[in-house]
C-alpha positions in Angstrom: -0.1 0.2 -0.3 1.5 3.4 -1.0 2.5 5.8 1.7 0.8 9.2 2.1 3.0 11.9 0.9 3.9 14.4 3.8 3.4 18.2 2.2 6.8 20.2 2.2 7.1 23.7 3.2 8.3 25.8 0.3 10.0 28.8 1.7 8.9 31.2 -1.5 5.0 30.0 -0.7 5.3 31.0 3.1 6.1 34.8 2.6 3.5 36.9 4.8 1.6 38.9 2.5 -0.2 42.0 4.3 -3.1 43.7 2.6 -4.3 46.9 3.4 -8.5 46.9 3.6 -10.4 48.8 1.3 -11.5 52.6 2.3 -15.0 51.9 1.6 -14.9 49.2 4.4 -14.6 51.9 6.8 -17.9 53.2 8.1 -18.3 56.9 6.8 -20.3 59.5 8.9 -22.5 62.0 7.2 -21.3 65.7 7.4 -23.6 68.4 9.0 -24.3 70.9 6.2 -22.0 73.5 6.6 -19.2 71.9 8.6 -15.9 72.5 7.3 -13.9 70.2 9.7 -13.3 66.6 8.8 -14.5 64.1 11.3 -11.9 61.7 12.7 -13.3 58.9 10.3 -13.1 61.1 7.1 -9.3 61.9 8.3 -8.8 58.2 8.9 -10.1 57.2 5.7 -7.7 59.7 3.4 -4.8 58.4 5.7 -5.6 54.9 4.6 -5.8 55.9 1.1 -2.5 57.9 0.9 -0.8 55.1 3.0 -2.0 52.7 0.2 -0.6 54.9 -2.3 2.6 55.1 -0.9 2.7 51.6 -0.5 2.1 51.5 -4.3 4.8 53.9 -5.1 7.0 51.6 -3.3 6.5 48.6 -5.8 3.8 47.1 -3.2 6.9 45.5 -0.8 5.6 44.8 2.5 7.9 45.8 5.7 7.1 49.5 5.7 3.6 49.7 6.7 4.3 51.7 9.6 6.5 54.2 8.0 3.6 54.6 5.2 0.7 55.0 7.4 3.0 57.9 9.4 4.3 59.6 6.3 0.2 59.6 5.1 -0.7 60.9 8.6 1.6 63.9 8.5 0.7 64.5 4.7 -3.0 64.7 5.2 -3.0 66.6 8.5 -0.7 69.1 7.1 -3.1 69.5 4.3 -6.1 69.7 6.5 -4.2 72.4 8.6 -3.7 74.0 5.3 -7.2 74.1 4.2 -8.4 75.4 7.5 -6.2 78.5 7.9 -7.0 79.3 4.4 
C-alpha cells in the first residue's frame, strides 16, 4: 500500500502578505451641512488611502507599513491644517 505524501514546506510560498483594507470598508459618517472640519473617520479614510498610495509607489513591497502610515498621517494632517487656515 502506498504511503501518504507529507506536504513539504516551500520557503517561497510561506511569505507573509499584508493587505490593507479598502477605504470603503470603514463606516462613513455624514457631515452636517456647513461644517468644514473633517470628522476623525474622514481623516482616517484619507490617511488610509494615502498610505496605500505610498505602498503602491514603493512597488507593493511589504515591511514599511508603519512608515507609510505615519508619512500619510503627516501629509493628510498638514493638508487639512492648510485648508482650515486658508
